[in-house]
N, C-alpha and C positions, 0 to 999 in steps of 0.2 A: 887416365893417370890420378888425379888428385883424388879419386876413389879408393887406391891403391894407398895413396899417402894418407888418407882419413882412417882407411881401416889399421893402417902401421900404428896409428897413434892412439886410437882409441880404443884397442886391446890392453897397452898398457894401463892406458888411463881408466878402464871398466876394472881390471885386477887391483888398482892401484886403490880404485873408489871403493872395491871390498874390504880389502883388508883393514882402511881407513874406515870403516861404517862397523865391521865384527871388530875391532878395537872400542870405537867410543861406545858401544852397544855393552861388551865385558865391563868395561872403566864406569861407568852406569849402573850396572849391576851391582858392581862390587862396591860402590859409593853410595849409592839410595837401598839397596835391599840385601846388605850381607850377610850372608851365613857363618856362623860362629862353631864349628863342629871338632875342628881340632883341638886334645885335650885330652883330660883322663875323664873317662863317664865310670859309673854305678849302676848295674842295673836290679831291679827289685819284681819278685815275681810275687806277687800279693796272695796268689795258692799255697795252701800249706804244704810242706815238703822237704826233705832233707836238706835242697839243695835250691835255695831262693833269690841266692847275691850271687852276681859276676860283678868283674870288675875289668877294665880294658882301657885302652886308648884310641883315640882317634886320630891318625895322621896321613898327611899326602907321603908317598913310596914313590918318587924322584925316580929312581928306577925302573919300576914299575910301570908310572905313568897312569896310577891311581890310589883314589881316596882308599885305606883299608884300616880295617876294625879289628885289633889284635889282642884277645884279654884272656882272663881264667874264668872259669864258673869253679865256684866254693859250696862246699861243706856247708853247713849253716855254723859250724865249730869254728872256722877260718881255715880248715886243711884245704887246700887244691882237689878239685876233681879232676878236671880237664883244661887245658892250653887249648884256645882256640886261632885260628889264623888264616887271614882272609885270603879265596884262591881270587875271585873276581868280584869287580864292585862298579856300581854305578848310580849317580847320581841326579836325580830328577828335579831340578831347580822348579819350573814349574810347577809341581804336585809337592816340593819341600819331603821329598824321601829319598831317605839312602836305602839300597836294594844291596845285599852284600853274597856272597857264598863264600864257605866257610872248611876248614878242614880241623878236626879236632884230636886230638893227642889226648891219652890218661896219663894222668897224673904219676897214677899208680904202679902202672906198665909199663910205659913209653909206649904203646902200641897207637895208633891211628886210628881211632875208635868211628868216626861215623863224618859221613858231611852233612853240611845244614846248610836253610838259605835264611838271613835276616832281614829286617827292614825298622829304620828308624823314622821317626814321623818326629817333625819339628813344630816348634810352634813360638810365636814372636815374642823377645822380653829383650827389654831395654833397645829396643830399636833395631834387633839383629833376632836371626832365625838361630834357633838349638834344637838339640835333638831333646826330644820332652816323654816320650812312648815309644815302643813299638814293639816286634813281634818274633818270635823266630821257630822255623819249622825244622826238626835233627832226626837222624835217623837211628839214635840211640835206643837202645831196647827200651820198649816201656813207654815211651814217650812222644808226643806229635808238639801240635802248637801250644806254644805258651807264651803268654802275653807279660811283657812288665815296663815298669815305669822308668826313666835313664832321671840318673842326677849328676851334675858338673862334680867334679873331685880336684881337691888342691895335687895331690900326687895319688903314686898305688904305696898302699901298705907293703910293707916289708915281712911281718911275723904275724902267725894267728892270731894273736894278741891286739895290735893293731886294726888285723882286718875284722877281727869281731868288734872292736869297737865302729869301726867306719861301717857297718852294718846295721849296729843297732841306733847309731847318732846319725847318720847322715841318708841311709839307704830305707831305714823306716822297720827293720826287724825284730816283731819286739822280742823281750827278755824271754827268757824258759825258766 
């Protein structure tokens, strides 16, 4: 009879201990090894081309229970080329990498153009892990693997003139 009594007490105690352990582990990770990826980010592809800059937002989508990186790829003159939306994502905190699958909608036609896969890698900056560089692979005709740098932005520009100014001042696009 006492075996059943200890078993009846042991199961809830084990569950409660596991919950407490997971909470403390998560708390310690957030407190002592924080990741700061929420916000607006600009991407710059250093290889010459017509579309070297993108601007997007990383946020946690509570409805879908995942991190999303949605944004716009631009022509170098500031006109939007396509808008991408995250379909699925995974953040590997051990490797400090964010993986996401996205769908692109072409700005000129409004048609879904292609599906792609992207990766953001992080570096330590002022005691936090922040996006630093990455790459993506897309199904866009004539494109394949493209790597890029990542820069935090204060906001997303709203006009082509503001967009071009961000490209040159913040992302490193050379003046032509």
